[in-house]
C-alpha positions, -999 to 999 in steps of 0.1 A, spaced: -83 158 381 -72 125 397 -95 106 373 -79 123 343 -44 116 357 -52 79 362 -66 77 327 -36 93 312 -12 70 331 -31 37 325 -42 43 288 -8 35 273 -6 2 292 -42 -6 282 -34 0 246 -2 -21 246 -18 -50 266 -49 -49 244 -29 -49 212 -8 -78 224 -38 -98 236 -56 -91 203 -26 -103 183 -22 -134 206 -59 -142 201 -55 -140 163 -25 -163 165 -46 -187 185 -75 -185 161 -51 -191 132 -38 -222 150 -73 -234 156 -81 -231 119 -49 -244 105 -29 -265 130 -56 -279 153 -80 -289 125 -70 -323 112 -81 -317 76 -64 -283 72 -34 -298 90 -32 -325 63 -36 -300 35 -8 -278 48 14 -309 52 8 -317 16 14 -281 7 49 -283 21 57 -309 -6 57 -280 -30 89 -268 -13 120 -283 -30 137 -288 4 108 -310 15 101 -328 -18 138 -337 -22 139 -352 13 107 -371 7 121 -386 -25 152 -397 -8 132 -413 19 111 -432 -6 143 -446 -23 157 -455 11 126 -475 19 128 -494 -14 165 -501 -10 160 -513 26 135 -539 14 154 -549 -18 191 -544 -13 198 -552 -50 181 -519 -59 211 -499 -46 227 -499 -81 196 -482 -95 195 -455 -69 200 -424 -92 172 -436 -115 149 -443 -85 156 -409 -70 145 -392 -103 114 -413 -104 107 -406 -67 109 -368 -73 83 -371 -100 61 -392 -77 63 -366 -49 51 -339 -72 21 -360 -84 -15 -354 -71 -18 -391 -62 12 -389 -37 0 -356 -23 -35 -370 -17 -20 -400 1 4 -378 21 -25 -355 31 -45 -384 45 -14 -398 63 -8 -364 79 -44 -364 90 -39 -398 106 -8 -385 125 -26 -354 137 -42 -371 168 -8 -385 179 8 -351 175 -16 -335 200 -17 -364 224 -1 -354 257 15 -388 261 29 -393 226 66 -388 225 70 -393 187 48 -391 156 49 -416 128 36 -406 94 32 -435 69 21 -431 33 7 -464 20 8 -479 -15 41 -462 -25 49 -494 -44 20 -487 -67 32 -452 -75 68 -462 -79 60 -490 -103 37 -467 -122 65 -441 -125 88 -468 -138 64 -482 -163 89 -474 -191 112 -499 -175 91 -530 -167 121 -550 -155 130 -524 -129 94 -518 -120 90 -555 -112 118 -552 -86 99 -526 -65 83 -543 -34 45 -542 -37 42 -535 0 65 -504 -2 54 -478 23 69 -444 30 73 -436 67 87 -407 87 91 -408 124 93 -374 141 107 -371 176 111 -335 187 147 -329 199 162 -297 212 149 -272 237 131 -250 212 114 -279 194 102 -295 226 91 -261 239 71 -254 208 54 -288 208 45 -283 245 31 -249 237 11 -263 208 -4 -290 229 -13 -266 256 -29 -243 231 -48 -272 216 -64 -279 251 -76 -243 252 -83 -239 215 -118 -224 222 -104 -195 241 -92 -176 210 -123 -155 206 -122 -146 243 -87 -133 239 -97 -113 208 -127 -99 226 -107 -90 257 -79 -74 237 -104 -53 217 -120 -41 249 -87 -31 265 -77 -13 233 -110 5 232 -106 16 268 -71 28 261 -85 50 234 -117 61 250 -105 70 286 -80 99 278 -94 134 273 -75 138 240 -92 109 222 -77 119 188 -42 115 201 -52 83 219 -67 69 187 -35 78 168 -13 61 194 -37 31 197 -35 25 160 2 29 159 5 4 188 -17 -21 171 2 -17 138 36 -21 157 25 -53 175 11 -67 142 44 -60 124 63 -78 152 39 -107 146 47 -105 109 84 -110 115 80 -136 142 75 -167 120 109 -164 103 126 -158 136 109 -188 152 118 -209 122 155 -199 125 155 -208 163 138 -242 156 162 -252 127 193 -242 147 181 -264 176 179 -295 154 207 -319 161 206 -333 125 217 -306 101 202 -324 71 167 -320 86 170 -282 90 159 -272 55 131 -298 57 118 -283 89 121 -248 74 100 -258 44 73 -274 66 73 -245 90 68 -220 61 39 -240 47 21 -238 80 28 -202 89 25 -185 55 -11 -176 62 -3 -162 96 18 -135 80 -12 -125 59 -32 -122 91 -5 -101 107 -6 -77 78 -44 -74 80 -40 -67 117 -14 -41 109 -38 -26 84 -64 -22 110 -39 -3 132 -30 19 102 -67 26 95 -72 38 131 -41 59 131 -49 75 98 -84 83 109 -71 101 140 -44 118 120 -70 132 95 -84 154 123 -51 172 127 -41 203 107 -5 194 107 15 165 93 25 140 121 42 113 101 71 136 93 74 146 129 75 110 141 100 101 115 121 131 124 121 123 161 131 87 154 160 97 131 172 122 156 173 96 184 192 72 162 217 98 149 224 116 182 238 99 213 212 93 241 212 114 272 215 84 296 238 54 297 208 30 294 194 49 264 228 49 247 231 11 253 197 5 237 206 28 208 239 10 202 222 -25 205 196 -15 179 221 -2 155 243 -33 159 214 -57 155 201 -39 124 236 -37 109 242 -74 114 208 -83 100 214 -62 69 248 -79 64 238 -115 71 202 -114 58 200 -87 32 169 -101 16 150 -103 49 162 -67 57 150 -54 24 116 -72 30 113 -55 64 121 -21 50 96 -26 22 69 -37 46 75 -6 68 75 17 37 43 1 25 27 7 59 37 43 59 24 49 23 -9 32 32 -11 55 63 -7 86 41 -32 73 15 -58 65 41 -54 98 59 -60 116 26 -90 95 20 -104 104 54 -98 141 46 -119 137 15 -148 119 30 -169 148 43 -163 175 16 -201 182 12 -206 188 49 -176 212 50 -189 231 19 -223 234 34 -208 247 66 -188 273 48 -218 285 28 -238 287 60 -211 307 77 -209 332 48 -247 336 47 -252 340 84 -222 360 94 -243 381 117 -257 350 136 -228 336 155 -249 310 174 -262 296 141 -226 294 128 -215 275 159 -243 251 154 -232 245 118 -196 240 129 -208 214 155 -228 197 128 -198 196 105 -176 181 132 -203 156 141 -209 145 105 -172 143 99 -167 122 130 -196 99 120 -183 95 85 -148 86 97 -162 63 123 -184 45 98 -154 40 74 -132 28 102 -158 3 114 -164 -9 79 -127 -15 72 -122 -32 105 -152 -54 101 -141 -64 66 -107 -73 79 -121 -94 107 -146 -111 83 -117 -120 59 -97 -135 88 -125 -158 95 -130 -169 59 -114 -198 39 -96 -173 17 -74 -163 47 -62 -198 52 -30 -212 34 -39 -223 -1 -37 -261 -2 -26 -277 -34 -52 -291 -57 -49 -328 -53 -72 -332 -82 -92 -307 -102 -119 -332 -113 -141 -359 -99 -148 -388 -122 -131 -370 -150 -148 -335 -147 -146 -308 -121 -184 -301 -126 -192 -334 -109 -173 -326 -77 -202 -305 -64 -229 -331 -72 -243 -356 -48 -240 -393 -56 -277 -395 -66 -271 -366 -90 -244 -385 -110 -246 -412 -137 -219 -439 -133 -212 -460 -165 -214 -496 -154 -204 -531 -164 -227 -560 -158 -208 -592 -147 -176 -571 -149 -154 -601 -138 -164 -622 -168 -141 -612 -196 -125 -622 -228 -92 -607 -214 -91 -634 -187 -101 -663 -210 -135 -670 -194 -161 -691 -211 -193 -672 -220 -178 -638 -211 -200 -606 -206 -171 -581 -212 -142 -576 -234 -120 -564 -206 -117 -575 -169 -128 -553 -140 -96 -533 -134 -90 -528 -172 -126 -515 -175 -118 -488 -149 -90 -475 -172 -116 -472 -199 -141 -450 -180 -163 -476 -163 -171 -464 -127 -197 -490 -115 -187 -527 -113 -213 -554 -110 -197 -588 -101 -204 -621 -83 -184 -637 -55 -183 -674 -47 -162 -698 -27 -138 -719 -47 -110 -744 -42 -80 -749 -65 -80 -784 -80 -59 -797 -110 -50 -762 -122 -85 -748 -121 -110 -736 -96 -138 -758 -84 -169 -742 -70 -179 -751 -35 -215 -762 -36 -233 -766 -3 -267 -773 -18 -266 -790 -52 -303 -789 -58 -308 -753 -48 -276 -743 -65 -286 -761 -98 -318 -742 -99 -300 -709 -92 -274 -716 -118 -299 -727 -144 -315 -692 -141 -281 -674 -141 -263 -691 -169 -288 -714 -185 -290 -752 -188 -263 -753 -215 -239 -733 -193 -245 -755 -163 -240 -787 -183 -207 -773 -196 -196 -764 -161 -205 -798 -148 -185 -816 -175 -154 -795 -166 -161 -801 -129 -162 -839 -134 -127 -837 -148 -113 -820 -118 -101 -850 -99 -76 -851 -70 -70 -833 -38 -72 -795 -35 -39 -777 -43 -47 -747 -21 -71 -734 5 -107 -724 0 -109 -688 -10 -132 -661 -25 -133 -660 -62 -151 -639 -89 -172 -665 -107 -204 -664 -127 -224 -692 -112 -197 -719 -117 -160 -711 -111 -152 -739 -135 -162 -715 -164 -138 -688 -152 -125 -676 -119 -104 -647 -106 -92 -644 -70 -113 -616 -54 -83 -602 -35 -63 -598 -67 -91 -578 -83 -96 -556 -53 -58 -549 -52 -60 -538 -88 -89 -515 -79 -69 -501 -50 -39 -495 -73 -62 -476 -97 -77 -454 -70 -42 -447 -56 -30 -435 -90 -63 -416 -96 -73 -398 -64 -103 -380 -80 -122 -412 -90 -153 -425 -71 -166 -461 -78 -197 -481 -70 -196 -519 -64 -228 -540 -67 -219 -575 -55 -240 -606 -60 -226 -623 -30 -226 -660 -21 -201 -657 8 -204 -645 43 -200 -608 51 -170 -615 74 -151 -633 46 -159 -605 22 -145 -579 47 -114 -601 51 -108 -598 14 -112 -560 14 -88 -558 43 -62 -581 27 -63 -561 -5 -59 -527 13 -91 -514 -3 -111 -513 29 -95 -480 39 -111 -464 8 -147 -475 13 -176 -451 20 -185 -453 57 -215 -430 57 -252 -439 56 -267 -452 24 -295 -428 22 -302 -391 14 -287 -367 18 -259 -384 -1 -224 -368 0 -210 -350 -31 -183 -366 -51 -160 -339 -39 -167 -347 -3 -160 -384 -9 -127 -375 -26 -117 -352 3 -124 -379 28 -108 -406 6 -140 -427 9 -142 -434 -28 -158 -469 -31 -195 -473 -23 -201 -510 -17 -235 -528 -20 -245 -564 -17 -275 -583 -30 -278 -610 -3 -262 -609 31 -248 -576 43 -255 -579 80 -229 -567 105 -207 -546 83 -214 -508 85 -200 -500 51 -216 -529 33 -251 -518 23 -281 -537 10 -285 -529 -26 -322 -534 -28 -328 -511 3 -309 -484 -16 -315 -490 -54 -345 -493 -75 -339 -509 -109 -354 -520 -142 -359 -556 -153 -328 -574 -167 -341 -604 -187 -348 -588 -221 -348 -613 -250 -351 -588 -278 -351 -551 -286 -388 -547 -283 -388 -561 -248 -369 -532 -232 -390 -515 -205 -385 -492 -176 -409 -508 -151 -399 -513 -115 -381 -545 -106 -362 -555 -75 -361 -527 -49 -395 -514 -60 -397 -476 -63 -385 -465 -28 -347 -465 -33 -329 -432 -36 -306 -445 -64 -316 -459 -98 -300 -486 -119 -308 -493 -155 -301 -528 -167 -294 -527 -204 -285 -559 -223 -302 -587 -243 -302 -620 -225 -288 -649 -246 -279 -677 -222 -253 -690 -218 -232 -668 -241 -238 -630 -244 -235 -618 -279 -213 -588 -288 -234 -583 -319 -264 -574 -297 -242 -550 -277 -232 -533 -309 -269 -524 -314 -282 -517 -278 -250 -499 -266 -250 -476 -296 -251 -439 -285 -285 -430 -298 -303 -462 -288 -288 -462 -253 -294 -425 -247 -330 -428 -259 -338 -457 -234 -320 -440 -205 -339 -407 -211 -372 -426 -214 -365 -444 -181 -355 -412 -164 -388 -396 -175 -410 -426 -166 -394 -432 -132 -387 -396 -124 -351 -403 -115 -317 -398 -130 -302 -432 -137 -272 -436 -113 -259 -468 -128 -261 -475 -166 -252 -512 -167 -243 -529 -200 -226 -560 -214 -195 -555 -235 -189 -520 -222 -161 -513 -247 -187 -517 -275 -209 -487 -281 -208 -456 -260 -219 -462 -224 -192 -438 -211 -202 -410 -236 -239 -414 -229 -233 -413 -191 -214 -380 -197 -242 -366 -217 -268 -375 -191 -245 -358 -166 -248 -327 -187 -211 -327 -197 -195 -321 -231 -208 -343 -260 -192 -377 -259 -164 -387 -282 -168 -413 -309 -182 -446 -299 -158 -473 -290 -156 -503 -313 -156 -539 -304 
């Protein structure tokens, strides 16, 4: 008797505490998945840019940064704001903003950090691109323009929320413990009472009520936070960001409420009378009639006043609350009817047995017991199935806030996003720096490296040398004339070396600038482009095209330290691939998500730089000195046959001057595809780089797409 009395007294408390603990555990698990994870945090931050309140603020900040650096731009402010709004909505800006938010994540959860700085690099690139229709105005935009936001929580609620978030981050692994403990207490609150059907009904109702409170908690917290801000102009911005991070939590709350409704409906299905009308009737009576005590009347008056004010001041929120409650009640009724229909066969069998064996009371009682047991088992199985489905959904990616698609394609097609690097063909340009566009002697390409990227080339092969400006040209720095002469004779032929030496002899006088790294083919006297300028152009291309992945193969005659310095000066280093250069290779989608979209390989000295990989430890290739069409072969050359990536060299060597007429033949779609397919069959590997001269002639981009199994290529490009 005492045991039953204690169970009856403690069960309501167990159910309430269990439901609250379960809900708190779900909130903690949600925070662990959404707020405490750096990548999801960055994605939600970028998601907030879809809110007009946030995007407008971001656009204004971009223009403020530009005007602060170039005061003369103040007269163009309306035009710049319009351009900035377009930029904020672009996939390129959102991708950069996402990575900036990921970078700020560590500071946000640092116990010592008092403020968080979020900086989006390369804004100048995007602004100039948006103003391409007005070149004069675009030229005024500072190249180093960066968007930055410094967040320093102010106000009691903001500081309190941040402290709570940091504390929760320290104990982020305790979410499952809270969920398990809450579930156990809720189970005990249902199992201990003698009337388990009534306890199950009340336990489900308690869980649903706590979940509905959780559903309405985010907008209430958002209001408290925004009101606490000292700067009114930031209130709508904070509201937009808060909504982006908590939208998924409200879905979780509804799922938790659904679990409670399922439990209550299961219990209610055992009753012969309708309980929902009774509950609603009692609630209406209490609201309509005065309470018997002063305290009860005070609570009743406060509830009526609060609801009246909410309906008057926030009619949309009030309507939403009523619709949610109405939906929960309708779901309750529907589920209860479903539970009543689950065991009809057992009930029918019991009735038939009762009619046939009216004279055997004991047998009838056995059938009745079997009917009750079967019905209980069916209801229990359905309850467990629904609850398990809800819990599984909460742990899935589908339950997280949907991040915006920064790009729906990798290297031009979404099918490539799921493929590893060694499963993709990259159309490549041999000696990509040597171009007609830049006025080089003996060029290998129509367009320079950056322009080739805009025409579909995704693998750049180029040479880097030291050079010194003299008399308006670049003079190659030669440390070993004998060794260099032999090397250059092989690279550009005797005629090319003789021409370079004649030009070199005319470069008299003192240097007009410091020694630097230049893109040169053997001799910089024949053509030279500052390496940093080219890398900056590549960076600009990648910033504007966040779904593109590139490969660099560098014939390097400089130290790794100097090469790294050029990557750092250009801002491209932050985009290089930092993983290992061996299988299993990452997919293009993974590289895009990590913003590590340039794989860098060197032919000579790559020591001491983790992201600068030896090309011949990674690639195997074909020969590259073919003097006629009949000489093309697929035999192994440098790198042997051990590399996990495969490069096909595909051009006719005519030193010192490559001939576009040869490219017109060998780069033709059918000829190029036939050789690539033959090499793939002979070497047993998909060609990962298809390197050609005069990449704008023929169809290297289309053939690469076809080898990737994509749609048939468009018409061949013409010279």
